[in-house]
N, C-alpha and C positions, 0 to 999 in steps of 0.2 A: 417376899416383902409385900405386906398388904398396904397398899396406898389407896386412900379414899378418893373417890372420883371428885369430891368437892375440893380436894386439895390441888387438883390440877387447875392452874390459872393461865389464862392467855393474856399476857401483858404487852402485846406488841402494839396496842392502841394507847397505852397509858402515857407513853413518853411524848406524844404529839399534843401540842397545846390546843386548847379549845379555840375554835374560830369564831370571830365576831363579825357581823355585817357592818360594812363601812357605811357610814351615814352621809358620806359626801355625794355630790352630783355625779351622775353617770355620764360618761363620754359618749356622745352620739356620733354615729358614723354618717358621713354625708350621703344624702340621697342621690341615687342614680338619676341622671337626667333623661334616661331613655324612655321613662314612662310618660314624658311630656311630648306632645307633637311639635316637631320643629317647624319654625316659620320659614316658608319658602321665599327665596330672594326674588324680587321683581326685576332686578337689573340684569344686564348681560353678564355672562360668566366672566371671571376676571381675565381670561385669555382672549375674549371676543373683541374687546375695544381696539386693540392694534389692528386686528383683521378688518374691522369696519372702516377704520381710517384708511387703510390701504385700498379697500374697494372704492371708497368715495374719491380718493385721489386718482385712481385709474379711470373712473367715470369722468372726472373733471378733465383729465389729460385728453381722453378720447373726444370730449366735447370741443376742447380747444383745437384739436387737430381737424375735426370736421368743419368747425367754423372757419379756420384758416384756409382749408381747401375750398370752401364755398366762396370766400372772399377772393382767392386767387382766380377761381373759375370766372367769377363775375367780372373781375378786372380784365382778364384775358378776352372775355366775350365783348366787353365794351371797347377794348383796344382794337379787336378785329373789326368790329362794326365801324369804328372811326376810320380805320385804314381803308376799308372798302368804300365808305362814303366819300372820303377825300379823293380816292382814285376815280370814282365814277363822276364826281363833279368836274374833274378835268376832261374825262371822256365826253361828258355832255356838251361842253363848250366846243370840242372838236366835231361832234356829231351835228350840232346846229350849224356850224360853218360849212360843213360838207353838204347839208341839205340846201343851204343857200346857193352853193355852187351848182347843185343839180337843178334847182329852179332857174338859174341863169342859163343853163344849157337848154332847158325847155323854152325859155323866152326867146332865145336866139333862133331856135328851129321854128318858132311860130310867129316871129315878128315879120310882118310884110314889108317889102321894099328893100331888104338887105341884099347886098351882092354876095357872091361866093367869097370874095376877098375879105369882106367885112366879117362874114361868118367865121372864116378861118382865123382871123386875127382875134376875135372875141373868144373863141374856143381856146386859143393858146393862153390867153390871160387867165381863163378859168382853170386850166390845167396847172398853171404856175401857182395859183392860190391853193389848189388842192394838194400840191406838193408840199406846201407849208404845213398842211394838216398831217401829212405823212411824217414830217420831221418832228412835229409836236407829239405824235403818238410814239415815235421811237424814243423820245426823251422822257416818257412817262416812267414812273417808278412803281409798277404794280405790286401789290402784296404777293408773297411767294406763290400762293395757290392760283393766282390769276396771271402768272407770267406767260404761260403757254397760250392762254386765251387772248392775251394782248397781242400776240403775234398774228392772230387772225384779224384783229382790228386793223393792224398795219396792212395786212394782205388786202382787205376790202378797200382801203384808201388807195393803195397802189393800183388796184384794178380801175379805179375811177380816174386816176391820172393817165394811165395808159389808154383807157377807152376814150377819154376826151381828146387826148393828143392824136389818137387814131382817127377820130372823126375829122379833126383839123387837117391831118395829112390827106385823107380821102377827099375832102372837099377841095383841097388845093389841086389834087390830081384831076378831079372831074372838071375843074375850070379850064384845064389845058386840053384834056382829051376826053370828050364825052362819048361814053359807051352805054350799051343797054344794061350792062352789069353794074353800073354805078350805084344804083339803089341797093343791090345785094352787098356790095362792098361796105356801104355805109351801115347797113343793118348788122353786118358781121362785127364791125368795130363797136357798135352800140351794145352788142351782146355782153361785152365786158362790163358795161355799166349795170346791166341787169344782174350779172353774176355777182357784182359787188354787193348788191342788196341781199342776195341769198347768203353770201359768206357772212355778212354782218348778222343776219337773223339766226342762221343755223350754227355757225361756228364761233360766234362771239356772244350775242345776246342770250341765246338759249343755254349754253354751257355756264355762263356767268350766273344766271338765275338759279340753275341747278346747284352750283357751288354755294351760293348764298343759303339755299334751303338745307344743304348738307351741313353747313356750319352753324345753322340756327340763327342766321342774320336776317333781320327783317327791317323794313323801312328804308331800304336803299334802292333807288330807282336805276334800272339799266336802260339807257336811252335807245330809242329807235333812230335810224338814219337811212332813209330811202332816197337814193340819188335820182331815180326815175319814177315819177308818180304813176305813170301808165305805160305798160309795155306797148300799147298801140302807137304811142308817139314815136317809137324807134323801130317799128316793124318795117319789113321790106317794102310793103305797100305805102306806108306813110313816108318813108324816105324817098320813094319815087315821086310822090306828090309834092314833097318839099322841093326836090330838084325841078320839077315842072313849074312850080310857083316861082322859084328863084330865077330860072332861066327865062320865064315869061316877063318877069319884072325887069330883068337886065336889058331888055330891048328898049325900055323907056316908053313904050306905047301902051295901048289898051290891053289888058290881060286877055289872053286867048282862051277859048273854050267857054263853056256855060258856067256862070257863077250865080249863086243865090242860095238863100235859106227860106224856110217857111215854118210857121207855127203849126204843129200837128194837133195838139190839144192842150187845154189847161185844166188841171185837176185840183180840187180842194182836198186837203189831207187833214186827218186820217179818213180813210174810206174810199179813196179813188173816185170822188164825186166829180164827174166830168161836167164842166160848165158849158152851158148852151147859150150862144149869142141870140139876142132878140127875145129871150124869155127870162123872167125873174127867177133867179136861182137862190134857194134858201140854203144857207151854209151855217152849220153848227160851229160856233166859235169856241172850241175847246182850248185848254191851256197849251196844247201842242198843234194849234192851227198852223197850217203851212199851205203853200201853193206850189205845184210842180208844173213847169212848162216844158213840153217836149218839142225840141227844135230839130228839124231835119235839114241836111244838106241836099238841096234839090238840084244841084248842078253836077258837073263832072270834074270838079276841081276841089282840091283841099282848101278849106277856109280856116283862118286863124283869128284869134283875139276878137271875138264877136261879143259885144255888150248886149245883155238882155235885162230889160227894166220892167219891174212890176210896180203899179201905182194903184193905191186904194184911196178913193176920194173920201175926204173927211173935212168937216167944217173947221174954219179957222179957230172957233171957240174951243174945239177939242184938240187943237194942235196942228191943223192943216193936213194936207195929204200925206199918206204913208208911202214913201218911195224907197224901193230896194233895187240894187243893181248888182248883177254878177256877170262874169266873163267866161265864155267858152274858149278855152285855150286853142283847141284844134278840133276840127270836124272834117271827116272824109266824105266823099261822095256816097250818097244813099245811106249814110249813117244818121241815126237819131240819138240826140244827147239830151237827157233830162236835166233840167235846171230847177233846183228846189229853193224856195224862199221861206225862211223861218224867222223867228223873233220879230213878229210883225207888230208887236205892241198892242195898244188898246184900240180895237176896231169899233166903228159905230154900230150900236145895237138897235134892232127894231125899226130902222129907217132905211129907205131905199138908197143905195149907193152904187158906184160903178168900179169894177176891177178892170184895169187895162194892162196889156202886155205889149211891149215894143221890142223888136229885135233889130239891132243896127244892120244897115245894109253893108254888103261887102263890095270891094272893088270889082267892077264889071257886071254888077247885078242890074238887071233891067226890070224885072217884075218885082215891085215893092208892095203890092197890094196884100200879099199874104205875110207881111212882116209885122203886122199889128192886129190886135183883136181886143174887143171890150165886151164886158158881160154885166148886165144888171144883177145886183146881189142884195139880199137882205140877210144880215147876220143875226142868228138867234142864239139864246143861251142854251147850254147843254142840259 
């Protein structure tokens, strides 16, 4: 069967309706934001705010703890300072009273004309007064770190009581039975008095100062207290001379032996400028001007309570003469004692004046010519 090629039809497109373009608006897809650069946040990350608050709170708490610690430390330091100062103020009163007792002992040993009985009685009274200082020290309430040191304070005072009573006992025995060893016995008892000064300095004062430094405490004074001003006063030689003087005075007559003092020289200070009698001496009047008089015991007996007077002539218009007096407590045979005069005031300048020195005579002294001296002087400005 012959079928023409033109008769073959492909109709599978014919049933589909023709398409027409829609005239309406086209729906636009939203643009992606990735193509725009993002703006960086200048604030802390959202999780950082609580952390920052926590850090600040910790810092504040640490600050408060440190501040509180400093306040507590400051209060403790001030409290310790006040406790030490209060304690040492009580000790200072005891120390001053004890020094007075020591001076009284020296006065008794150097006062001429006292009998052995009188000396013994006066020493007993001093020992009783010193015992009151012991009781006062025992009733102190030292801060904890000073309690052991306070025991040495009591020890020093007890040595002074026993030493003073020991001197009284020995003087009493020497009045009844005089022996060649009396001076040795007296010196032995007096060693307790010297030991008390060592205990005070080495076992009380020194450790107290060290404790203050260790605790950082300043401005609190630790008092000194020396019962015996000079060890020579209570040496065996001095005690022998004391007995010699006392026993000579007890006879009621003229003192035995050779008695007397003399002026060795007079020096202007500073510079040790020795003044020469009969010659005009030019002396530079510095702010530290002073005169030193060397006095010697030219006899063979101990001498006590010797007044030495320095006089600088000055017109009445300028206030009159400058007069200064000091006392030599005790001087032994062949001993030379320097006596220094300071705080002389306003001396006359550029005019001739006279400096005089007078040493009081002692009982039994016969040669008085060497007890006085005078020197022509002109004071110049430095």
